[in-house]
Each structure stands twice: as C-alpha cells, then as structure tokens.
C-alpha positions as CSV (number, residue, x, y, z in Angstrom):
1,X,0.4,-0.1,0.0
2,X,1.5,3.4,-1.0
3,X,-0.4,5.2,1.3
4,X,-1.8,4.1,4.9
5,X,-5.5,3.4,5.0
6,X,-7.5,5.7,7.4
7,X,-8.3,2.8,9.5
8,X,-4.6,2.3,10.4
9,X,-4.6,5.9,11.5
10,X,-3.6,5.5,14.9
11,X,-6.5,7.7,16.3
12,X,-9.2,5.6,14.6
13,X,-7.5,2.5,16.0
14,X,-7.1,3.8,19.4
15,X,-11.2,4.7,18.9
16,X,-11.6,0.9,17.7
17,X,-9.8,-0.9,20.3
18,X,-11.2,0.9,23.4
19,X,-15.0,0.3,21.5
20,X,-13.8,-3.6,21.4
21,X,-12.8,-3.6,25.4
22,X,-9.4,-4.3,24.4
23,X,-8.1,-1.1,25.3
24,X,-9.1,1.1,28.5
25,X,-9.1,4.8,28.4
26,X,-5.8,4.8,29.8
27,X,-4.0,3.7,27.1
28,X,-3.4,4.6,23.1
29,X,-1.7,3.6,19.8
30,X,1.2,5.5,20.0
31,X,2.3,4.1,16.8
32,X,1.3,1.4,13.9
33,X,3.8,-0.5,11.4
34,X,2.4,-1.7,8.5
35,X,3.8,-5.2,7.1
36,X,3.3,-7.7,4.6
37,X,1.0,-6.1,2.1
38,X,-1.1,-8.2,0.1
39,X,-3.7,-8.2,-2.5
40,X,-6.1,-10.9,-2.8
41,X,-8.9,-11.1,-5.7
42,X,-11.4,-9.6,-4.0
43,X,-9.3,-7.5,-1.1
44,X,-6.1,-6.3,0.4
45,X,-4.6,-7.3,3.4
46,X,-2.0,-6.1,5.2
47,X,-0.9,-7.0,9.1
48,X,-0.5,-4.1,11.5
49,X,2.0,-3.6,14.6
50,X,1.3,-1.8,16.8
51,X,2.7,0.3,19.8
52,X,1.2,1.7,22.7
53,X,1.3,3.9,25.9
54,X,-0.5,4.5,29.2
55,X,-2.1,1.1,30.1
56,X,-2.5,-1.5,27.4
57,X,-3.3,-4.8,29.1
58,X,-5.4,-6.9,26.7
59,X,-4.6,-4.5,23.7
60,X,-3.6,-6.4,20.9
61,X,-0.1,-6.3,19.7
62,X,-0.6,-6.9,15.9
63,X,-4.0,-6.6,14.0
64,X,-5.1,-8.3,10.5
65,X,-6.5,-5.0,8.1
66,X,-8.8,-6.5,5.8
67,X,-10.3,-3.8,3.4
68,X,-11.5,-3.6,-0.6
69,X,-9.3,-4.3,-3.8
70,X,-9.6,-0.4,-5.3
71,X,-10.2,-1.9,-8.7
72,X,-12.8,-3.6,-8.2
73,X,-14.7,-1.5,-5.3
74,X,-17.8,-1.4,-7.3
75,X,-17.7,-4.8,-8.8
76,X,-17.3,-6.3,-5.5
77,X,-18.7,-4.1,-3.0
78,X,-21.9,-6.6,-2.0
79,X,-18.1,-9.4,-1.0
80,X,-17.4,-6.9,1.8
81,X,-20.3,-5.8,2.8
82,X,-21.5,-9.4,3.1
83,X,-18.5,-9.5,5.4
84,X,-18.7,-7.4,7.4
85,X,-22.9,-8.3,8.5
86,X,-20.9,-11.8,9.3
87,X,-18.6,-10.5,11.7
88,X,-20.8,-7.8,13.2
89,X,-24.4,-10.8,13.5
90,X,-22.8,-14.3,12.7
91,X,-19.9,-14.2,14.2
92,X,-21.0,-13.7,17.6
93,X,-23.0,-16.8,17.8
94,X,-20.3,-19.0,16.5
95,X,-18.2,-21.4,18.6
96,X,-15.4,-19.8,20.2
97,X,-12.0,-20.0,18.5
98,X,-13.5,-20.7,15.3
99,X,-12.9,-17.4,13.8
100,X,-10.5,-14.4,13.8
101,X,-11.9,-12.4,16.6
102,X,-13.1,-9.2,14.6
103,X,-12.5,-5.7,16.6
104,X,-14.3,-3.3,13.9
105,X,-16.4,-4.1,10.7
106,X,-17.4,-0.9,8.8
107,X,-19.1,-0.7,5.4
108,X,-20.0,2.7,4.1
109,X,-23.2,2.6,2.3
110,X,-22.5,5.9,0.2
111,X,-18.9,5.1,-1.2
112,X,-18.9,1.3,-0.6
113,X,-15.8,1.3,1.3
114,X,-15.6,-1.9,3.5
115,X,-12.8,-3.0,6.2
116,X,-12.5,-5.0,9.1
117,X,-10.0,-5.4,12.1
118,X,-9.2,-8.6,12.7
119,X,-7.3,-10.9,15.1
120,X,-3.9,-11.7,14.2
121,X,-3.4,-15.8,14.4
122,X,0.5,-16.3,12.5
123,X,2.5,-17.0,16.0
124,X,-0.5,-19.7,16.9
125,X,-2.0,-20.9,13.9
126,X,-0.9,-22.2,10.3
127,X,-2.6,-22.7,6.9
128,X,-2.2,-26.6,6.2
129,X,-0.5,-26.3,3.3
130,X,0.5,-23.7,0.2
131,X,-2.1,-24.0,-2.5
132,X,-2.7,-26.1,-4.8
133,X,-1.4,-29.0,-2.5
134,X,-3.9,-30.3,-0.3
135,X,-4.0,-31.2,3.4
136,X,-2.9,-34.4,4.4
137,X,-5.8,-36.7,6.1
138,X,-5.3,-35.9,9.5
139,X,-5.7,-32.0,8.4
140,X,-9.0,-32.4,6.3
141,X,-10.1,-34.7,9.2
142,X,-9.5,-31.2,11.1
143,X,-11.3,-29.4,8.7
144,X,-14.9,-31.2,8.3
145,X,-14.4,-31.1,12.1
146,X,-14.6,-27.5,12.2
147,X,-17.3,-26.9,9.3
148,X,-19.4,-29.6,12.1
149,X,-18.8,-27.5,14.6
150,X,-19.6,-23.9,12.8
151,X,-22.6,-25.7,10.9
152,X,-24.2,-27.3,13.3
153,X,-23.8,-24.0,15.9
154,X,-26.3,-22.2,13.7
155,X,-28.6,-25.5,12.3
156,X,-31.8,-24.8,11.4
157,X,-31.9,-21.5,13.3
158,X,-35.3,-20.0,12.9
159,X,-33.8,-16.3,11.7
160,X,-31.5,-17.9,9.1
161,X,-34.5,-20.0,7.6
162,X,-36.6,-16.6,7.0
163,X,-33.4,-15.0,4.8
164,X,-32.7,-18.4,3.5
165,X,-35.1,-17.4,0.2
166,X,-33.0,-14.3,-1.0
167,X,-29.4,-16.5,-1.2
168,X,-26.7,-15.7,-3.8
169,X,-27.7,-19.2,-5.3
170,X,-31.3,-18.1,-6.3
171,X,-29.8,-14.6,-7.7
172,X,-28.0,-16.6,-9.7
173,X,-30.8,-18.8,-11.3
174,X,-32.5,-15.6,-11.9
175,X,-30.2,-14.4,-13.9
176,X,-28.9,-17.9,-15.0
177,X,-28.9,-17.0,-19.3
178,X,-26.6,-14.3,-19.5
179,X,-23.7,-15.8,-17.4
180,X,-24.1,-19.4,-19.2
181,X,-24.1,-17.6,-22.7
182,X,-21.0,-15.6,-21.9
183,X,-19.2,-19.1,-20.1
184,X,-20.3,-20.2,-23.5
185,X,-19.0,-17.8,-25.5
186,X,-15.1,-17.6,-24.0
187,X,-14.6,-21.6,-24.2
188,X,-16.1,-21.7,-27.8
189,X,-15.2,-25.5,-29.3
190,X,-13.9,-26.3,-25.4
191,X,-17.3,-26.4,-24.3
192,X,-18.6,-30.2,-26.2
193,X,-22.5,-30.2,-26.9
194,X,-22.7,-32.9,-24.3
195,X,-21.5,-30.1,-21.5
196,X,-23.8,-27.9,-23.0
197,X,-26.7,-30.0,-22.8
198,X,-26.2,-30.6,-19.2
199,X,-25.9,-26.7,-18.4
200,X,-29.3,-26.0,-20.4
201,X,-30.5,-29.3,-18.1
202,X,-29.3,-28.1,-15.3
203,X,-30.5,-24.2,-15.8
204,X,-34.0,-25.6,-16.9
205,X,-34.1,-27.8,-13.3
206,X,-32.6,-25.4,-11.0
207,X,-35.7,-23.9,-10.0
208,X,-37.2,-27.1,-8.6
209,X,-33.4,-28.6,-7.4
210,X,-33.3,-25.9,-5.2
211,X,-36.5,-26.2,-2.8
212,X,-34.8,-28.0,-1.1
213,X,-32.3,-24.7,0.4
214,X,-35.7,-23.8,1.8
215,X,-36.1,-27.2,3.6
216,X,-35.1,-28.2,7.2
217,X,-31.5,-29.1,7.7
218,X,-30.2,-25.5,6.8
219,X,-27.2,-24.2,8.0
220,X,-24.6,-21.0,7.7
221,X,-22.6,-22.3,4.9
222,X,-18.9,-20.5,4.5
223,X,-19.4,-20.7,0.9
224,X,-15.3,-20.4,-0.6
225,X,-14.6,-23.3,1.3
226,X,-11.5,-24.9,0.0
227,X,-8.6,-25.5,2.5
228,X,-6.7,-22.3,2.4
229,X,-9.1,-20.7,4.6
230,X,-9.3,-22.8,7.2
231,X,-5.8,-22.2,9.7
232,X,-4.4,-24.6,11.7
233,X,-3.6,-25.0,15.4
234,X,1.0,-25.0,15.4
235,X,0.6,-26.9,18.7
236,X,-2.1,-29.4,17.3
237,X,-4.4,-28.9,20.1
238,X,-7.8,-27.2,19.4
239,X,-9.8,-26.8,15.8
240,X,-9.4,-24.9,13.3
241,X,-10.2,-21.4,12.7
242,X,-12.0,-20.1,9.4
243,X,-11.8,-17.4,7.7
244,X,-12.6,-14.4,4.4
245,X,-16.2,-15.1,5.3
246,X,-17.2,-12.7,2.0
247,X,-19.0,-15.6,0.4
248,X,-21.4,-16.9,3.7
249,X,-25.1,-17.7,3.4
250,X,-27.9,-19.9,4.6
251,X,-27.9,-23.2,3.0
252,X,-26.9,-26.5,2.9
253,X,-23.7,-27.7,4.9
254,X,-22.7,-30.4,2.3
255,X,-22.3,-27.6,0.0
256,X,-19.3,-26.6,2.1
257,X,-18.1,-30.2,1.9
258,X,-18.2,-30.3,-2.0
259,X,-16.8,-27.0,-2.1
260,X,-13.5,-28.7,-0.6
261,X,-13.9,-31.7,-2.0
262,X,-15.5,-31.9,-5.3
263,X,-14.4,-28.8,-7.1
264,X,-11.3,-28.9,-5.9
265,X,-9.6,-32.5,-5.8
266,X,-8.8,-35.0,-8.7
267,X,-10.7,-38.2,-8.7
268,X,-8.5,-40.3,-7.1
269,X,-8.1,-38.6,-4.1
270,X,-11.8,-37.9,-4.2
271,X,-12.2,-42.1,-4.6
272,X,-9.8,-42.8,-1.3
273,X,-10.7,-40.1,1.2
274,X,-14.9,-38.5,0.3
275,X,-17.0,-40.7,1.7
276,X,-14.6,-40.8,5.1
277,X,-14.4,-37.6,5.4
278,X,-18.7,-37.7,5.1
279,X,-18.4,-39.9,8.2
280,X,-16.2,-37.6,9.9
281,X,-18.2,-34.6,9.5
282,X,-21.2,-36.5,10.3
283,X,-20.2,-37.6,13.0
284,X,-19.0,-34.3,14.3
285,X,-22.7,-32.8,13.4
286,X,-24.4,-35.4,16.2
287,X,-21.7,-34.9,18.3
288,X,-22.0,-31.1,18.1
289,X,-26.1,-31.7,19.0
290,X,-27.3,-31.9,15.4
291,X,-30.5,-34.5,15.5
292,X,-32.8,-35.8,12.9
293,X,-30.1,-35.9,10.0
294,X,-29.3,-39.3,8.8
295,X,-26.1,-40.6,7.0
296,X,-28.2,-40.9,3.9
297,X,-29.6,-37.7,3.9
298,X,-25.9,-36.0,3.7
299,X,-25.1,-38.8,0.8
300,X,-27.7,-36.9,-0.9
301,X,-27.2,-33.5,0.1
302,X,-23.6,-33.9,-0.8
303,X,-24.7,-35.1,-4.1
304,X,-27.2,-32.4,-5.2
305,X,-24.5,-30.0,-3.6
306,X,-22.0,-31.1,-6.0
307,X,-24.2,-30.8,-8.9
308,X,-25.1,-27.3,-8.4
309,X,-21.1,-26.7,-7.6
310,X,-21.3,-27.4,-11.6
311,X,-22.3,-23.6,-12.3
312,X,-20.1,-21.8,-9.6
313,X,-17.3,-22.0,-12.9
314,X,-20.0,-20.4,-14.7
315,X,-20.3,-18.1,-12.3
316,X,-16.7,-17.2,-11.6
317,X,-16.3,-16.7,-15.7
318,X,-18.6,-13.7,-15.7
319,X,-17.2,-11.8,-13.2
320,X,-14.2,-12.5,-14.4
321,X,-11.7,-14.8,-11.9
322,X,-9.1,-15.7,-13.4
323,X,-9.2,-17.7,-15.7
324,X,-6.9,-20.2,-14.5
325,X,-8.9,-20.7,-11.3
326,X,-12.5,-21.4,-13.0
327,X,-11.1,-23.7,-16.1
328,X,-9.8,-25.9,-13.6
329,X,-12.7,-26.0,-11.1
330,X,-14.3,-26.8,-14.3
331,X,-13.0,-29.5,-14.9
332,X,-12.4,-30.8,-11.8
333,X,-15.7,-30.5,-10.9
334,X,-17.2,-32.0,-13.8
335,X,-15.7,-35.1,-13.4
336,X,-17.0,-35.4,-9.8
337,X,-20.5,-34.7,-11.2
338,X,-19.9,-37.8,-13.2
339,X,-18.3,-40.1,-10.6
340,X,-21.2,-39.6,-7.7
341,X,-24.1,-39.5,-11.0
342,X,-25.0,-36.4,-10.2
343,X,-27.0,-36.3,-13.6
344,X,-29.6,-38.6,-12.6
345,X,-30.7,-35.7,-10.0
346,X,-32.1,-33.9,-13.1
347,X,-34.5,-36.4,-14.2
C-alpha cells in the first residue's frame, strides 16, 4: 500500500480498540507499522504492528486489516458488505475460537468502502499447506470437524430460515441465462455439446432442485471453503479457525464439503477420502447436537451440492475471476458430477 488506510491511523485504532473493550481509556495507540501487504482477488490485506503508550493490558500487539481491493470496489462491494455483516451478526454466535476475533467491521453505504480489523493468529495458527497442495488426511479431518462445529451452531436457526429465500444461489438462478451465454462464448468449441446440454438441463431444473435449500436442515455455509481458508493450530491442540467469510449465506452444509473436496480434488484422491470425510463430518454434527439428519441424507445433499457447484465456474467466468481458477474448477467439478451420478438428479 502506498498510503496508509484511514483505519490504520493511530487515532482510529485507539477508538476502535477502546470500543472493542481491549484498550482502556488510559492507553492509546502511539505508532503503527504496516507489514506484509498483499492483494487477493477481492481485497487488500496488511498486518499492522502496534506500539502503545499508557495502560495496554489485553490490547493486541498486531492486527490484520482487510479492506476493499481498489480496482474492484464497484464490482465486489457486495462481498465486503457481506463479510462486515458476518462479523457483526453471525460471528458472535459462532463457537469460541472458530473464527478470528473482529475488533471493528465497517461498511459505508455511500462510498461502498469497507474494512475489517481482525485478530492476527499467525503466532498460533498456520495454513495446512500452500495451494494447490491438498492437506493430508488428519488435516482434512480437522477441517471437516471445524465445518461441522460451525454448521451445528446455526442448524435450523429461525432467523436464517426466514432469510434463505434471498440467497446468492437464488439470485444466480434468476439471471443464469446471461452468465452461461458468456461462459459458452469464452470456451467456444472447448465446451462439448454434451456438456452444453447438461448445463441447459441444469438451468431448466434449478428452480425445482433449489427447493431443497428452503426446507429443514439449513445452516450457515462459508461458500468459499477451500482448504486454504482454514487455519490449524500450530500446537496440534484445538480446532481449526475459518476466515474469509465474504461468500457466506444460508444453505445446506454439504455445500462446504463439496466445495473443498469435489471442486478442488482429482478423482483418485476423492475416491480414497470422500466417503471417509463425510463420515467424519456426520459424526461431528451428531456430537455437536444435530438431530434427525441421517448419513443417507448427507449423501443425498452432497450429490445435490456437487451438481449445483458445477455452476460456480460459470459464475466465476462471468465476474472475471482469473481464468486459471475457474477453468480448473470446471474440469474437476464435472468429473465429480460424473463420478457421483449427479446427472440422475436432473431426471
């Protein structure tokens, strides 16, 4: 970053940390150092190293500042708005330690600018691997256990059930013709007629199939649950922490499993681990208090989630996610659709 973001100003940080209850009125942020700036597809992230004066018991030595990517402010303002809403409304009801602590979440309706001041977990947590290397089996088990714990905390929540009629999935189905036309144009003859027919059939059947998302066994889903959005404790003790919540919504929990496994893994690894991890997830749901949701129901939901995830590359191509991401997703998810017999759901 060439200039310091207003949220990294010492006066602003002092006020934010006091409001969050971690800095007393006798203490103040004296100096801020910006470290490790990086751009993601949708955002800018920097680590802030803070120096204080006065009483500072409990005040964080470091923070993560996440804010809008300047080149995508208009296109992806909704992502920032959604993540701010998550930390204001959803995160306080998540199990302790399962999401980073947020000290401030702000979104400006007029300018569409937003930012988050988040707990820096780098000293205690780490990514399982560097993308695109998938985690090993124990790490995968830890990730699905974390998902089950999060999902169980919001299982069949009454507020969520009322909200679910306006999920991003429903919005996507409502405007599906134009994104698919663009997807088809970009691929040209690389999209076979057989796959084109599959998509047209899916888009035709989407309203019927999406009725499942408005019934029981609904929860909060992360929406972008690849393995590199999970932080595992360096000590090996405790659960995984999940970050990057700009795609959260209400839905069926199997979506997050299918996104991690069916979207990102090749067939050999899926064949070895898919059923095992679904077993682990289901057992963890039951441990965390979910009732009346069978293993067979999870299997059916997982197949449906995989089917709908075949639309994700279409949407990503439409919103100009880098081609190297959505094209690989497209090939992997289509293999999963075939392996799991998801086409049968269209009949």
